[in-house]
C-alpha positions in Angstrom: 0.0 0.0 0.0 1.2 3.6 -0.7 0.1 6.9 0.9 -2.5 9.1 -0.7 0.0 11.9 -1.4 2.4 9.6 -3.2 -0.4 8.0 -5.1 -1.6 11.4 -6.4 2.0 12.4 -7.3 2.5 9.2 -9.3 -0.8 9.7 -11.0 0.3 13.2 -12.0 3.5 11.8 -13.5 1.4 9.3 -15.5 -0.8 12.1 -16.7 2.2 14.1 -17.9 3.4 11.0 -19.7 0.0 10.6 -21.4 0.0 14.2 -22.6 3.6 14.1 -23.7 3.0 10.9 -25.7 -0.1 12.3 -27.3 1.8 15.4 -28.4 4.5 13.2 -30.0 1.8 11.2 -31.9 1.1 14.2 -34.2 4.3 13.5 -36.2 5.3 10.3 -37.9 8.9 10.9 -36.9 8.0 10.9 -33.2 4.9 8.7 -33.2 6.8 5.5 -32.2 8.4 7.3 -29.2 5.0 8.8 -28.3 3.5 5.3 -28.1 6.3 4.2 -25.9 5.9 7.2 -23.6 2.2 6.8 -23.3 2.6 3.1 -22.6 5.0 3.9 -19.8 2.4 6.3 -18.4 -0.2 3.6 -18.5 2.1 1.0 -16.9 2.8 3.5 -14.1 -0.9 4.1 -13.6 -1.7 0.4 -13.5 1.1 -0.3 -10.9 -0.1 2.6 -8.7 -3.7 1.4 -8.9 -2.7 -2.1 -7.9 -0.7 -0.9 -5.0 -3.3 1.6 -3.7 -6.5 -0.4 -3.9 -7.4 -4.0 -3.7 -10.9 -4.9 -5.0 -10.0 -8.4 -6.2 -7.2 -10.8 -5.6 -3.8 -10.4 -7.3 -4.3 -13.9 -8.7 -7.4 -12.7 -10.5 -5.6 -9.6 -11.8 -2.7 -11.8 -13.0 -5.1 -14.1 -14.8 -6.7 -11.2 -16.5 -3.3 -9.8 -17.6 -2.3 -13.1 -19.0 -5.4 -13.6 -21.0 -5.6 -10.0 -22.2 -1.9 -9.9 -23.0 -2.1 -13.2 -24.9 -5.0 -11.9 -27.0 -3.3 -8.6 -27.6 -0.1 -10.3 -28.7 -2.0 -12.6 -31.0 -3.9 -9.7 -32.6 -0.8 -7.6 -33.0 1.1 -10.4 -34.8 -1.8 -11.9 -36.8 -3.9 -9.0 -38.0 -2.9 -7.7 -41.4 -2.3 -4.0 -42.1 -5.4 -4.0 -44.3 -7.5 -5.2 -41.3 -6.1 -2.6 -38.9 -9.3 -0.4 -39.1 -11.4 -3.4 -38.1 -9.1 -4.1 -35.2 -9.2 -0.5 -34.1 -13.0 -0.6 -34.2 -13.0 -3.7 -32.0 -10.7 -2.2 -29.5 -12.9 0.9 -29.3 -15.8 -1.4 -28.6 -13.8 -3.2 -25.9 -13.1 0.1 -24.2 -16.7 1.1 -24.3 -17.8 -2.4 -23.0 -15.4 -2.1 -20.1 -16.8 1.3 -19.1 -20.3 -0.2 -19.4 -19.4 -3.1 -17.1 -17.7 -1.0 -14.5 -20.6 1.5 -14.3 -23.1 -1.4 -14.1 -21.1 -3.1 -11.3 -21.0 0.2 -9.3 -24.7 0.7 -9.7 -25.6 -2.9 -8.7 -23.2 -2.6 -5.7 -25.0 0.4 -4.5 -28.3 -1.4 -4.9 -27.1 -4.4 -2.9 -25.7 -2.3 -0.1 -28.7 0.1 0.0 -26.4 3.1 -0.3 -27.5 6.2 -2.2 -25.1 7.8 -4.7 -24.8 11.6 -5.0 -26.4 13.2 -8.0 -23.1 13.7 -9.8 -22.0 10.1 -9.3 -25.4 8.8 -10.3 -25.3 11.0 -13.4 -21.8 9.9 -14.3 -22.9 6.2 -13.8 -25.8 6.5 -16.3 -23.7 8.5 -18.8 -21.0 5.7 -18.5 -23.7 3.1 -19.2 -25.2 5.1 -22.2 -21.9 6.0 -23.9 -20.2 2.7 -23.1 -23.1 0.7 -24.6 -23.3 3.0 -27.7 -19.6 2.5 -28.2 -19.8 -1.2 -27.8 -22.5 -1.9 -30.3 -21.6 0.9 -32.6 -18.1 -0.4 -32.9 -19.4 -3.9 -33.5 -21.4 -2.6 -36.5 -18.4 -0.6 -37.8 -16.3 -3.8 -37.6 -19.0 -5.8 -39.4 -19.2 -3.1 -42.2 -15.4 -3.0 -42.6 -15.1 -6.8 -42.5 -17.9 -7.0 -45.0 -19.9 -9.3 -42.7 -22.7 -6.9 -43.5 -23.2 -4.4 -46.3 -21.0 -1.4 -46.1 -23.7 0.8 -47.6 -26.0 3.0 -45.6 -28.9 1.2 -44.1 -32.0 3.4 -43.8 -35.7 3.0 -43.1 -38.7 5.3 -42.9 -38.9 7.3 -39.8 -35.4 6.3 -38.7 -34.5 9.7 -37.2 -37.8 9.8 -35.4 -37.2 6.3 -33.9 -33.7 7.3 -32.7 -35.1 10.5 -31.2 -37.8 8.6 -29.3 -35.4 6.0 -28.1 -33.0 8.7 -26.8 -35.9 10.4 -25.1 -36.9 7.2 -23.3 -33.2 6.7 -22.3 -33.1 10.2 -20.8 -36.4 9.6 -19.0 -35.2 6.3 -17.5 -31.9 7.8 -16.4 -33.6 10.7 -14.8 -36.0 8.4 -13.0 -33.1 6.3 -11.6 -31.3 9.4 -10.5 -34.3 11.1 -8.8 -35.7 7.9 -7.3 -32.8 5.7 -6.2 -35.3 3.0 -5.2 -36.7 2.7 -8.7 -37.2 -0.9 -9.8 -34.1 -2.7 -11.2 -35.8 -3.4 -14.6 -35.5 0.3 -15.4 -31.7 0.1 -15.2 -31.7 -3.0 -17.4 -34.0 -1.3 -19.9 -31.6 1.6 -19.9 -28.8 -0.7 -20.9 -30.8 -2.5 -23.5 -32.0 0.7 -25.2 -28.5 2.1 -25.1 -27.1 -0.9 -26.9 -29.9 -0.7 -29.4 -29.3 3.0 -30.2 -25.6 2.2 -30.7 -26.6 -0.1 -33.6 -29.2 2.4 -35.0 -26.7 5.3 -35.0 -24.1 3.4 -37.1 -26.1 1.4 -39.6 -27.1 4.5 -41.7 -23.4 5.5 -42.1 -21.8 4.3 -45.3 -18.3 2.9 -45.9 -17.0 6.2 -47.2 -17.4 7.7 -43.7 -15.7 4.9 -41.8 -12.6 7.0 -41.0 -14.8 9.5 -39.2 -16.8 6.8 -37.5 -13.7 5.1 -36.2 -12.3 8.3 -34.7 -15.6 9.3 -33.3 -16.1 5.9 -31.6 -12.6 6.2 -30.2 -13.7 9.5 -28.8 -16.8 7.9 -27.3 -14.7 5.2 -25.6 -12.6 8.0 -24.0 -15.6 9.9 -22.8 -17.1 6.7 -21.4 -13.9 6.0 -19.5 -13.9 9.5 -18.1 -17.4 9.0 -16.8 -16.4 5.8 -15.2 -13.5 7.6 -13.6 -15.9 9.9 -11.9 -17.9 6.9 -10.7 -14.9 5.0 -9.1 -13.2 8.3 -8.1 -10.1 7.7 -10.3 -8.5 11.0 -11.3 -6.1 9.3 -13.7 -9.0 7.6 -15.5 -10.8 10.9 -15.8 -7.8 12.6 -17.3 -6.8 9.8 -19.7 -10.5 9.4 -20.8 -10.8 13.1 -21.4 -7.6 13.1 -23.5 -8.9 10.3 -25.7 -12.3 11.8 -25.9 -11.1 15.3 -26.9 -8.4 14.1 -29.3 -11.0 11.8 -31.0 -13.4 14.7 -31.5 -10.7 16.9 -32.9 -9.6 14.1 -35.3 -13.2 13.6 -36.4 -13.6 17.3 -37.2 -10.4 17.1 -39.3 -11.8 14.1 -41.2 -15.1 15.9 -41.8 -13.2 19.0 -43.0 -11.3 16.8 -45.5 -14.7 15.6 -46.9 -16.3 19.1 -46.8 -19.0 17.8 -44.6 -20.3 18.5 -41.1 -20.1 15.9 -38.3 -23.9 16.0 -38.1 -24.1 15.2 -41.8 -21.9 12.2 -41.4 -23.9 10.9 -38.4 -27.4 11.6 -39.8 -27.0 12.2 -43.5 -26.9 8.5 -44.6 -24.1 9.2 -47.1 -24.0 6.5 -49.7 -27.7 5.7 -49.7 -28.2 8.1 -52.6 -24.8 7.7 -54.1 -24.3 7.8 -57.8 -27.0 10.6 -58.4 -24.5 12.9 -60.2 -25.9 14.4 -63.4 -22.7 13.3 -65.2 -22.2 9.8 -66.5 -19.4 8.1 -68.4 -21.6 7.5 -71.5 -19.6 8.3 -74.6 -16.4 8.7 -72.7 -13.4 6.4 -73.4 -10.6 5.8 -70.9 -7.1 5.5 -72.5 -5.1 2.5 -71.4 -1.4 1.8 -71.2 0.8 -1.2 -70.5 3.6 -1.9 -68.1 6.3 -1.2 -70.7 5.0 2.3 -71.6 4.4 3.2 -67.9 7.9 2.0 -67.0 9.4 4.3 -69.6 7.5 7.3 -68.3 8.5 6.6 -64.8 12.2 5.9 -65.6 12.7 9.2 -67.4 10.5 11.4 -65.1 12.2 14.0 -63.0 9.3 14.4 -60.6 6.9 11.7 -59.6 4.0 11.9 -57.1 2.5 8.7 -55.8 -1.1 8.8 -54.6 -1.7 5.7 -52.4 -5.3 4.4 -51.8 -7.0 1.5 -50.1 -6.2 -0.6 -53.2 -2.5 -0.4 -52.3 -3.3 -1.6 -48.8 -5.5 -4.5 -50.0 -2.7 -5.7 -52.3 0.0 -5.2 -49.6 2.1 -3.5 -52.3 3.9 -1.0 -50.0 7.2 -2.8 -50.4 7.0 -2.8 -54.2 6.2 0.9 -54.3 9.2 1.5 -52.1 11.4 -0.4 -54.6 10.0 1.6 -57.5 10.8 4.8 -55.6 14.4 3.7 -55.1 14.8 3.0 -58.8 13.4 6.3 -59.9 15.6 8.2 -57.4 18.7 6.3 -58.5 18.0 7.6 -62.0 17.9 11.2 -60.7 14.2 11.6 -60.3 12.3 12.8 -57.2 9.5 10.8 -55.7 6.9 12.1 -53.1 3.8 10.6 -51.7 0.5 12.5 -51.5 -1.6 11.5 -48.5 -5.2 12.5 -48.4 -6.7 12.7 -44.8 -9.3 10.1 -45.5 -7.2 7.7 -47.7 -7.7 4.2 -46.6 -10.3 3.2 -43.9 -9.0 4.9 -40.8 -7.0 8.1 -40.0 -3.3 7.7 -40.7 -3.8 4.4 -42.5 -1.6 5.2 -45.5 1.1 6.8 -43.3 1.4 3.6 -41.2 1.3 1.4 -44.3 4.1 3.3 -46.1 6.2 3.6 -42.9 6.1 -0.2 -42.6 8.0 -0.3 -45.9 10.6 2.2 -44.5 9.6 5.0 -46.8 11.1 8.2 -45.3 8.6 10.3 -43.3 9.6 13.5 -45.1 8.3 12.0 -48.4 4.8 11.6 -47.0 3.1 15.0 -47.7 -0.3 16.1 -46.6 -2.9 17.4 -49.1 -2.3 21.1 -48.5 1.5 20.7 -48.9 1.5 18.5 -52.0 -1.4 20.0 -54.1 0.6 23.0 -55.4 3.2 20.6 -56.8 1.0 18.5 -59.1 1.0 21.0 -62.0 4.8 20.8 -62.3 5.0 17.0 -61.8 6.0 14.8 -64.7 4.1 11.7 -63.6 1.4 11.2 -61.0 1.0 7.5 -60.1 -2.4 6.8 -58.5 -2.5 3.3 -56.9 -5.9 2.1 -55.8 -7.3 5.6 -54.9 -10.6 6.8 -56.3 -12.8 9.4 -54.7 -9.9 11.4 -53.2 -8.7 12.2 -56.8 -12.0 12.7 -58.5 -12.2 16.1 -60.2 -16.0 16.0 -59.9 -15.4 17.4 -56.4 -14.4 20.6 -58.1 -16.4 20.6 -61.4 -19.7 18.9 -60.8 -22.1 20.7 -58.4 -24.5 17.7 -58.6 -21.9 15.2 -57.4 -22.3 13.9 -53.8 -18.6 14.8 -53.2 -18.8 18.3 -54.7 -16.8 20.6 -52.5 -14.7 17.8 -51.0 -11.0 18.8 -50.9 -9.1 16.4 -53.3 -5.6 15.7 -54.4 -5.1 17.5 -57.8 -3.8 14.4 -59.6 -5.6 15.5 -62.8 -3.3 18.6 -63.0 -0.1 16.5 -63.4 1.5 16.4 -66.9 0.8 12.7 -67.0 -1.4 10.6 -64.7 -1.2 6.8 -64.5 -4.1 5.2 -62.6 -3.5 1.7 -61.4 -6.7 -0.2 -60.7 -8.2 -3.6 -61.2 -11.1 -2.2 -63.2 -13.3 0.9 -63.7 -15.4 0.3 -60.6 -16.6 3.3 -58.6 -15.2 4.2 -55.1 -17.1 4.4 -51.8 -19.1 7.4 -53.1 -20.5 5.2 -55.9 -19.9 7.7 -58.7 -17.9 7.8 -61.9 -14.4 9.2 -61.5 -13.8 11.9 -64.1 -10.0 11.4 -63.7 -10.2 8.1 -65.5 -11.4 9.8 -68.7 -9.0 12.8 -68.5 -6.9 13.8 -71.5 -3.7 13.3 -69.5 -4.8 10.1 -67.8 -3.8 6.5 -68.7 -5.3 3.5 -67.0 -3.0 0.6 -66.0 -5.2 -2.4 -65.1 -4.2 -5.2 -62.8 -3.5 -6.2 -59.2 -1.4 -3.4 -57.6 1.3 -5.7 -56.2 1.7 -7.7 -59.3 1.7 -4.7 -61.6 4.2 -2.8 -59.4 6.5 -5.8 -59.5 6.4 -5.8 -63.3 7.0 -2.0 -63.3 10.0 -2.5 -61.1 11.4 -5.2 -63.4 10.8 -3.0 -66.5 12.4 0.1 -65.0 15.5 -1.9 -64.2 15.7 -2.8 -67.9 15.4 0.8 -69.2 
């Protein structure tokens, strides 16, 4: 056991480590160290908690650590980079579920002892239940959409918003009753849990696959807020602080994602984006996409002085990051310059492309954000688009009837030559034709990204 003053001092140190680690996560160059610093803070917080309180036996805690650690190690080693968004969604759900269980346990403990919680603790308990339950089931639906266990399209039905509003009103009424009347029947609390789980499902099913980056960061924020509420319930300052950090950073990231799509957070949550996709007034009728082959593309890349690579989810699916790194090395050996244009919503989670390319040891200074790289497209010899779609669609600038009109995009169409690598002419998440595919400067190079890049590498070596 340790004294209260020492406990609070060590919790303060852990909090400082959390904030320092979070600060370092904003840059790819310091992200690894930031993770380590944050992990050290969490380890310190766990040790202090184990030494200061004893609610269960250390044997039980050790068993939990072994099981949880084994599952974490298995997931870290077995989950592919392309499945990272799904894993993050599951981990968000686990965080929300933990908060739900802790809040439920505290409420039932008070019921059994006959004690009455103060209004602030009771309010925090029910908020922990609501937000934790929404995070749990919402994350499960997000995982199912990403894993393609269920359709990734928006699922809507008549009166959906009205149903959600009525459910939320009932939840508020039940929570208020339980706070004002501590002796209220137990079924009211279980009904609160059930309806909270249900509304988590209903809030996420109308959100289409194109909005998954926002949903994941938002659910991450929910898990943090739920943890903070639980911290108030069990009187843990470090849990309140860490939960608040996760919650606030998740909200900020969600807003950044929305800005990158030129949409509001409320539109993402309630707009059912994707349900009406493809209703642009423009079609591909009468347009012909020019194609190229590996040999011609290799010649263009071999003699290009400036190349910009635009990676998309297709690159991640093909696990072609190492091949694109090899191609970059070859172009640079011939005197060319290669940079990577990273759109904020490329992939299926924030930072997905950065992590994927860093795995192939592509230097961080070559990964440029949209605002930094866009002015360079017009003076670029070759733009190589690999598996990206909506984030390079000029319709966002030219077609007011397009669902993505106004969305900031990468200006790939302004490059002197643009080579688009795709399996076929299929639409992206927005479900609309990509004007870039039919541009005068664009050539389509069809095939699997990994196989095609391997052939490009071989051809460039022969030039």
